[in-house]
C-alpha positions, 0 to 999 in steps of 0.5 A: 317196172315202168322203166324196164322192158322184157326182150326175147328173140324167137326162132320157130319154137313158139311152144317155148315162148308160150311157156315163157309168157306164162312164167313171166306173167305169173310174176310181172303181169303188166311189164312191157314184153316184146318178142323179136321174131326172126322166124322165116317160115311165113307163120305169124306167131303169138297173135293170140297173146297180142290180142289179150295182152296190151303190153305184149308185142311181137315184131316180125322180121320174116327172116332169121335175124339171129340172136345177137342182132335180134338182141341188138335191135331190141335194145336199140329200139326200146324206149326203156332204160333197162332191158331184161333179156331172156332166151326163148327157151328160158322160163322164170321160177320166181321174181328176178328183176328186183334182185338183179337191180340190187346187184346192178353196177352199170352195164349188165348183170347176169351169169358171169363167165371168163372166156377167150377172144373166140368166146370159149371157156377153158373148161369146154372140150376142144375149145377154139382160139387163143389161151388167154381166158381173160374176158369177163362175159355176161351170158345173155340167156338171162341178163339185165342191161342198161340201154345207154351203157350198151350204146357206149360199147360194141354191139352184140353180133351174130356169133355163138357167143353174141356178146363177145365183142361187147365184152372185149371192148369193155375189157379193153376200156377197163370197165369190167367193174360195170359187170355184175355176177348173179346166181341166175340158176336160182331164178330160171329154168333153162332148156339147154340148147333148146332152139339150136338143138332144133334148128342149129346156130346157122352161123 
């Protein structure tokens, strides 16, 4: 655990982070935990958590950095080799990191989807883009990723599927063996479209 950091990108839904914080600390009381706060309303969230927890840090941008760029920043500025990235509207229901590490193959482990180049699944209604559903995609709502491996491919972007350019790059370089599927649903609760249902994607 000394070489792992938890990263969560936040935007004006502090109640979600407080719930997440409690769930994380239930299982990982001392792990490094950083919130990338893109709230643009002038509020200074989570100062109380920072005061009581030396391993919890909030980085405040003062503008909406967005999910993809926020994750990219968190990964690139981490001093750890592995990052557990969890959406702000995710809570843990049991320990997850140890079992994710068992499945890890090099780049990331999480819920594996198959998307087209626009970031849509074939099963989505009125999907956009081409009909080539060929790209393996680890969903970032809960993923364990290796920092050095991340830096070898294109970064996460401001997009409804923020990892799509990275996953296309991985596919084009014949490196999909670095991606591992994991039954995330057995370990976390996800508030579906929690933040975006309040504030939208603003893409």
